[in-house]
C-alpha positions in Angstrom: -55.5 -46.2 -53.6 -58.5 -45.7 -55.9 -56.4 -43.6 -58.3 -53.8 -46.4 -58.5 -56.5 -49.0 -59.2 -58.0 -46.9 -61.9 -54.6 -46.5 -63.4 -54.0 -50.2 -63.3 -57.4 -50.9 -65.0 -56.4 -48.5 -67.8 -53.1 -50.3 -68.3 -55.0 -53.6 -68.3 -57.4 -52.5 -71.0 -54.5 -51.2 -73.0 -52.7 -54.5 -72.6 -55.9 -56.3 -73.6 -56.3 -54.3 -76.8 -53.0 -55.7 -77.9 -49.3 -55.4 -77.4 -49.2 -53.7 -80.7 -50.3 -50.4 -79.2 -47.4 -50.6 -76.7 -45.0 -51.4 -79.5 -46.1 -48.3 -81.4 -44.8 -46.1 -78.5 -41.6 -44.3 -78.8 -38.6 -45.6 -76.8 -38.8 -42.7 -74.3 -42.5 -43.4 -73.8 -41.9 -47.1 -73.3 -39.2 -46.4 -70.6 -41.6 -44.0 -68.8 -44.4 -46.5 -68.6 -42.1 -49.3 -67.4 -40.7 -47.1 -64.6 -44.2 -46.1 -63.5 -45.3 -49.8 -63.5 -42.3 -50.8 -61.4 -43.0 -48.0 -58.8 -46.7 -49.0 -58.6 -45.7 -52.6 -57.9 -43.3 -51.5 -55.2 -46.0 -49.5 -53.5 -48.4 -52.4 -53.7 -46.0 -54.8 -52.1 -45.0 -52.3 -49.4 -48.5 -51.5 -48.4 -49.5 -55.1 -48.5 -46.4 -56.6 -46.8 -46.3 -54.5 -43.6 -48.7 -52.8 -41.2 -46.3 -49.8 -40.8 -44.9 -50.9 -37.5 -41.2 -51.7 -36.6 -39.9 -53.4 -33.4 -36.8 -52.3 -31.5 -35.5 -54.1 -28.5 -34.2 -52.2 -25.4 -30.5 -53.0 -25.1 -28.1 -53.5 -22.2 -24.6 -52.3 -23.1 -22.2 -49.5 -23.3 -23.4 -45.9 -23.6 -20.8 -43.3 -24.3 -20.7 -39.8 -25.7 -17.8 -38.2 -27.5 -17.2 -34.8 -29.0 -15.1 -34.6 -32.1 -12.8 -31.8 -33.0 -10.0 -31.0 -35.4 -6.8 -29.1 -34.6 -3.1 -28.8 -35.1 0.0 -29.7 -33.0 1.4 -26.7 -31.2 4.2 -26.4 -28.6 4.6 -24.4 -25.4 7.5 -22.6 -27.1 6.5 -21.5 -30.6 8.7 -18.6 -31.6 9.5 -16.8 -34.8 12.7 -14.8 -34.9 14.3 -12.3 -37.2 17.2 -9.9 -37.4 16.4 -6.3 -36.3 18.9 -5.1 -38.9 19.3 -5.7 -42.7 22.5 -7.1 -43.9 24.7 -10.0 -45.0 24.7 -13.2 -43.0 28.0 -13.8 -41.4 27.4 -17.1 -39.8 24.8 -19.8 -39.0 25.9 -21.8 -36.0 23.0 -24.3 -35.5 21.0 -26.8 -37.7 17.4 -27.6 -38.0 16.5 -30.3 -35.4 19.3 -29.2 -33.0 18.5 -28.4 -29.4 19.3 -24.9 -28.3 19.4 -23.2 -24.9 18.4 -19.7 -23.9 20.9 -17.1 -24.9 22.8 -19.2 -27.5 23.7 -17.5 -30.7 21.9 -19.1 -33.7 23.0 -16.8 -36.5 24.5 -13.3 -37.0 25.1 -10.7 -39.7 28.3 -9.1 -40.7 28.9 -6.5 -38.0 32.5 -5.4 -38.0 31.7 -1.7 -37.3 29.2 -2.6 -34.5 31.8 -4.9 -32.8 34.5 -2.1 -33.1 32.0 0.3 -31.5 31.5 -2.1 -28.6 35.2 -2.5 -28.0 35.8 1.2 -28.1 32.9 1.9 -25.6 34.2 -0.8 -23.3 37.6 0.8 -23.3 36.2 4.2 -22.5 34.2 2.7 -19.6 37.4 1.1 -18.1 39.2 4.4 -18.3 36.4 6.3 -16.5 36.3 3.7 -13.8 40.1 3.9 -13.3 39.9 7.7 -13.0 37.2 7.5 -10.4 39.2 4.9 -8.4 42.3 7.0 -8.4 40.3 10.0 -7.3 39.2 8.3 -4.0 41.0 9.7 -1.0 43.2 7.4 1.0 41.4 8.4 4.1 38.2 6.7 2.9 40.1 3.4 2.5 41.5 3.8 6.0 38.1 4.5 7.4 36.6 1.4 5.6 39.4 -0.8 7.0 38.8 0.6 10.5 35.1 -0.2 10.2 35.8 -3.8 9.2 38.4 -4.2 12.1 36.0 -2.7 14.6 33.2 -5.1 13.6 35.5 -8.2 13.8 37.1 -7.2 17.2 33.8 -6.4 18.9 32.1 -9.5 17.6 35.0 -11.6 19.0 34.7 -9.8 22.4 31.0 -10.5 22.5 31.5 -14.2 21.6 34.2 -14.6 24.3 32.1 -12.9 27.0 29.2 -15.2 26.1 31.3 -18.3 26.3 32.6 -17.3 29.7 29.0 -16.7 30.9 28.0 -20.2 29.7 31.0 -22.1 30.9 32.1 -20.5 34.2 31.7 -22.3 37.6 29.5 -25.1 36.2 28.4 -27.6 38.8 26.4 -30.8 39.1 23.2 -30.7 41.3 21.3 -33.8 42.4 18.1 -34.0 40.4 16.1 -35.2 43.5 17.5 -32.7 45.9 20.3 -32.9 48.5 21.6 -36.5 49.0 24.7 -36.1 51.1 26.8 -37.3 48.2 29.8 -35.4 47.0 29.0 -33.9 43.6 31.1 -34.8 40.6 33.4 -32.0 39.3 32.5 -30.3 36.0 35.3 -28.7 33.9 36.1 -27.6 30.4 34.6 -24.9 28.1 31.1 -25.4 26.8 31.2 -25.1 23.0 27.5 -24.5 22.4 26.0 -21.1 21.8 22.6 -21.5 23.6 21.5 -21.9 27.2 20.6 -25.5 28.0 20.6 -28.1 30.8 22.1 -31.6 30.9 20.7 -34.5 33.0 23.2 -37.4 33.6 22.1 -40.7 35.0 24.4 -43.3 36.5 23.9 -47.0 36.0 25.8 -50.3 36.6 28.0 -51.7 33.9 31.2 -53.6 33.4 33.1 -50.6 32.1 36.2 -49.2 33.7 37.6 -49.5 37.2 34.3 -48.5 38.9 31.9 -50.9 37.2 29.5 -48.0 36.4 28.6 -45.8 33.4 26.6 -42.7 32.8 24.1 -41.6 30.1 23.0 -38.1 29.0 19.2 -38.3 29.2 18.4 -34.6 28.7 20.3 -31.9 26.9 21.0 -30.8 23.3 19.7 -33.2 20.7 23.2 -34.0 19.5 24.3 -35.2 23.0 21.2 -37.0 24.3 21.9 -40.7 24.4 25.7 -40.2 24.7 27.3 -42.6 27.3 30.6 -42.5 29.2 32.5 -44.4 31.9 32.2 -43.3 35.5 35.8 -42.5 36.6 37.1 -41.3 39.9 40.7 -40.9 38.8 40.3 -39.0 35.5 37.9 -36.8 33.6 35.4 -38.2 31.2 34.0 -36.1 28.3 30.3 -35.4 28.2 29.3 -36.1 24.6 30.5 -33.4 22.2 29.8 -30.5 24.6 33.4 -29.7 25.4 32.7 -30.4 29.1 34.2 -33.1 31.3 33.0 -34.8 34.5 34.9 -36.6 37.3 33.1 -38.5 40.0 33.9 -38.9 43.7 34.8 -42.4 45.0 31.6 -42.4 47.1 29.3 -42.1 44.0 26.1 -44.1 43.9 24.5 -45.9 40.9 21.1 -44.6 40.1 21.8 -41.0 41.1 20.8 -38.3 38.5 22.9 -35.1 38.3 21.7 -31.9 36.5 24.1 -29.4 35.0 22.5 -26.1 34.2 24.2 -23.9 31.5 24.8 -21.2 32.6 25.0 -21.8 36.3 22.8 -18.9 37.5 23.3 -19.8 41.1 27.1 -19.4 41.0 28.8 -16.4 42.6 30.4 -15.4 39.3 27.1 -15.4 37.2 26.1 -11.8 37.9 29.6 -10.5 37.0 29.8 -12.6 33.9 26.3 -11.5 32.8 27.2 -7.9 33.3 30.4 -8.4 31.3 28.5 -9.9 28.4 25.9 -7.1 28.3 28.7 -4.6 28.4 30.4 -6.3 25.5 27.2 -6.2 23.5 26.7 -2.5 24.2 30.3 -1.7 23.4 30.0 -3.5 20.1 27.0 -1.4 19.1 28.6 1.9 20.1 32.0 1.1 18.5 30.5 0.1 15.2 28.2 3.2 15.1 31.3 5.4 15.8 33.3 3.7 13.0 30.4 4.0 10.5 29.9 7.7 11.4 33.7 8.3 10.9 33.5 6.6 7.4 30.5 8.7 6.4 32.2 11.9 7.6 35.4 11.1 5.6 33.3 10.3 2.5 31.4 13.6 2.9 34.6 15.5 3.2 36.0 13.9 0.0 32.8 14.4 -2.0 34.3 17.2 -4.1 33.3 18.4 -7.5 36.1 16.4 -9.1 34.8 13.1 -7.7 31.3 13.8 -8.7 32.4 14.6 -12.2 34.4 11.3 -12.3 31.3 9.4 -11.3 29.3 11.2 -14.0 31.9 10.2 -16.6 31.6 6.5 -15.5 27.8 6.6 -15.9 28.1 8.3 -19.3 30.7 5.7 -20.5 28.6 2.8 -19.2 25.5 4.1 -21.1 27.5 4.4 -24.3 28.8 0.8 -23.9 25.4 -0.6 -23.2 24.0 1.3 -26.3 26.8 -0.2 -28.5 26.0 -3.7 -27.2 22.3 -3.2 -28.0 23.2 -2.1 -31.6 25.4 -5.2 -32.0 22.6 -7.5 -30.7 20.3 -6.2 -33.5 22.6 -8.2 -35.9 22.4 -11.4 -33.8 19.7 -14.0 -33.4 19.8 -15.6 -29.9 17.6 -18.3 -28.6 15.1 -16.6 -26.3 14.2 -19.9 -24.7 15.2 -23.6 -24.6 13.8 -25.6 -27.5 14.4 -27.3 -30.8 15.1 -25.5 -34.0 12.4 -26.3 -36.6 13.3 -23.8 -39.3 16.4 -21.8 -40.5 15.8 -19.9 -43.7 19.2 -18.2 -44.1 22.6 -19.2 -45.4 26.0 -17.6 -45.0 26.5 -14.8 -47.5 22.8 -14.2 -48.1 21.2 -10.8 -47.7 18.3 -10.5 -45.4 15.8 -7.8 -44.6 15.1 -6.5 -41.1 12.3 -8.1 -39.2 12.0 -10.9 -41.8 11.2 -14.2 -40.0 14.0 -16.6 -40.7 14.2 -18.9 -37.6 11.6 -20.9 -35.7 12.0 -22.6 -32.3 9.6 -25.0 -30.7 9.5 -26.8 -27.4 11.3 -30.1 -27.1 8.5 -32.0 -25.3 5.7 -29.7 -24.4 3.3 -30.4 -27.3 -0.4 -29.9 -27.3 -3.3 -29.9 -29.7 -5.0 -26.6 -30.3 -8.5 -27.6 -31.5 -11.9 -26.0 -32.1 -15.1 -27.3 -30.7 -18.5 -26.1 -32.0 -20.8 -24.1 -29.6 -23.3 -27.0 -29.8 -20.9 -29.3 -28.0 -18.7 -27.0 -25.9 -20.7 -27.2 -22.7 -20.0 -31.0 -22.6 -16.2 -30.5 -22.7 -14.5 -30.0 -19.3 -10.9 -29.8 -18.2 -9.5 -33.2 -17.3 -11.7 -35.3 -19.7 -9.9 -38.1 -21.6 -9.4 -37.9 -25.3 -7.9 -39.8 -28.2 -5.9 -38.1 -30.9 -5.4 -39.3 -34.5 -2.9 -37.7 -36.8 -3.4 -37.5 -40.6 0.3 -38.2 -41.0 0.0 -41.4 -39.0 -3.6 -42.6 -39.0 -2.9 -46.0 -37.6 -1.6 -44.7 -34.3 -3.8 -43.5 -31.5 -2.5 -41.1 -28.8 -3.9 -40.9 -25.3 -4.6 -37.3 -24.4 -6.5 -35.1 -21.9 -8.4 -31.8 -22.1 -6.1 -29.1 -20.7 -8.3 -26.0 -21.0 -11.5 -24.7 -22.6 -11.5 -21.0 -23.6 -14.5 -19.0 -22.5 -14.2 -16.5 -25.3 -15.7 -17.6 -28.6 -14.0 -17.5 -32.0 -16.5 -16.5 -34.7 -15.8 -17.0 -38.4 -18.5 -16.9 -41.2 -21.2 -16.9 -38.5 -19.9 -20.2 -37.1 -19.1 -20.0 -33.4 -16.3 -22.2 -32.0 -14.3 -22.4 -28.8 -10.6 -23.1 -28.5 -9.9 -26.3 -26.6 -6.3 -27.3 -25.7 -5.5 -31.0 -25.6 -2.3 -32.2 -23.9 -0.7 -35.4 -25.1 0.1 -38.0 -22.4 2.5 -40.1 -24.5 4.9 -38.3 -26.8 7.5 -41.0 -27.2 6.6 -41.3 -30.9 7.8 -38.6 -33.1 5.5 -35.6 -33.2 6.3 -32.2 -34.8 4.5 -28.9 -34.7 1.9 -28.2 -37.4 0.6 -31.8 -37.8 -3.2 -31.9 -38.4 -5.1 -33.9 -35.9 -8.5 -35.3 -35.2 -9.6 -35.4 -31.6 -12.3 -37.5 -29.9 -13.1 -36.2 -26.4 -14.8 -38.8 -24.2 -17.6 -36.9 -22.3 -18.7 -40.1 -20.5 -18.8 -43.9 -20.8 -20.9 -46.3 -18.8 -21.2 -50.0 -19.0 -24.3 -52.2 -18.4 -26.7 -49.4 -19.3 -30.3 -49.9 -20.5 -30.5 -47.8 -23.7 -33.0 -47.3 -26.5 -33.0 -45.1 -29.7 -34.3 -41.6 -29.0 -36.7 -42.0 -32.0 -38.8 -44.6 -30.1 -39.5 -42.2 -27.2 -42.9 -40.5 -27.1 -44.2 -37.8 -24.7 -47.6 -37.2 -23.2 -49.3 -33.8 -22.6 -47.5 -33.5 -19.2 -44.1 -34.0 -20.9 -43.6 -37.5 -19.4 -41.7 -40.0 -21.6 -43.1 -43.3 -22.5 -42.7 -46.1 -25.1 -45.2 -48.5 -26.6 -44.6 -52.2 -25.9 -46.2 -55.3 -27.3 -47.9 -57.3 -24.5 -49.7 -60.5 -25.6 -50.0 -59.1 -29.1 -51.5 -55.9 -27.6 -50.0 -52.5 -27.4 -49.3 -51.1 -24.0 -47.7 -47.8 -22.9 -44.8 -47.9 -20.5 -43.7 -44.8 -18.6 -39.9 -44.4 -18.5 -37.3 -42.1 -17.0 -34.5 -41.0 -19.3 -30.9 -40.4 -18.4 -28.0 -39.1 -20.5 -27.9 -39.1 -24.3 -25.0 -40.8 -26.0 -23.6 -41.3 -29.4 -25.7 -42.9 -32.2 -28.9 -41.1 -30.9 -29.2 -43.6 -28.0 -30.6 -42.5 -24.7 -30.2 -44.1 -21.2 -33.3 -45.5 -19.5 -32.9 -45.2 -15.7 -36.3 -46.5 -14.8 -39.2 -48.3 -16.6 -37.2 -50.8 -18.7 -34.8 -53.6 -17.7 -33.6 -54.6 -21.2 -34.9 -57.0 -23.7 -38.4 -55.4 -24.0 -39.7 -55.1 -27.6 -40.7 -51.5 -28.4 -43.1 -50.8 -31.2 -42.5 -47.9 -33.6 -45.3 -46.8 -35.9 
């Protein structure tokens, strides 16, 4: 300050000696002294108008943190295609923007020779197959037919034996033991294919001549709940079982009758069971015999001529597949469903092999491939919400979500970034691959948070945070506990402040 005062005194003396001295200065010198004079005045007013202390209030509001990134629109299907041969374009069958499906032909080259080779190879294959077929001995065909007939006949025999086992000599037994009543008569053929048991209960009703009905209370699921009229003069069907029941005139309402399928207590059960087991064993033996006979006939007919015919078929098939592969080198097919975004060929043009001429992108599966700097990547997690802004349409905001975060860095010019994929939630508006995008990833957002600028926080020797408050025009330290740091260099205060406190900054 003393230097400034001495300088001002010199200026004052110079001013007192007369303005004429100042007027004698050159223009550059006059400008220099005027600038110095203005700066001195500003320093004086600054030092005299403040004590070097600012006041900041602790706020209650929203604290959020975002991570910004840039990227481009990419699709799940992003394919570049080319012809594997050079040649003249014969046809282009699709247009840019048109939807294509896997396997559809998009374009092809002139390939008359290749097509002729395919036709010739296919003809040779058909001839070889015909020669092999003619060479088969008639005995093989007879043996194969015999095997088929044996299987069908024995399966039918087993099925019939099993039906007899299930349906023969069925009878109704009182559920609660002997009652002295005459049991109803069971007839018909059970059309099920598993062992089961029916329970039939009689109850009063206004149906039929007897004034009684019955209900199936146990049995196959399809028949449980089925009802019928109690009849003493005719048979009544039991559900869809294929069985019928006819009651004696001395029946009693309330009685429950059980019908076991098969009736293992009948005199015919053992014989029927043995007949069924025999049918099963005969089936296995007969089929084995027929299969052995077929194998023997084939072995006897496995001559050198038939082996040679089979070899010719394999050779012809290989040549045909090779010809088809050569033809496919002149064709571009869609390798996946998608939208054509580029076709750089026209009919009659010449193209080079492996020159990219067609692009396909996914119809809907767009995402943003962005890069996040290493300083922020630990804050970015899968599932975080994001907002996307496109340079091509800056007024629209797209809701998005973090799809994945790569763990492998991408290093360029000593700058470390990580690839983060952002999936768009709403793609109703037109989006095309390649658009530049700006992404704001929301790390967190909290309402009604006490927050202060980080620059007002001080730390003591123990590392504990505190701020300086003004209390009755006196300075007072207040210990605080800090939470998360948000955007704008604001930090959350979880303890020590309630909001509204005036914090001094020196």
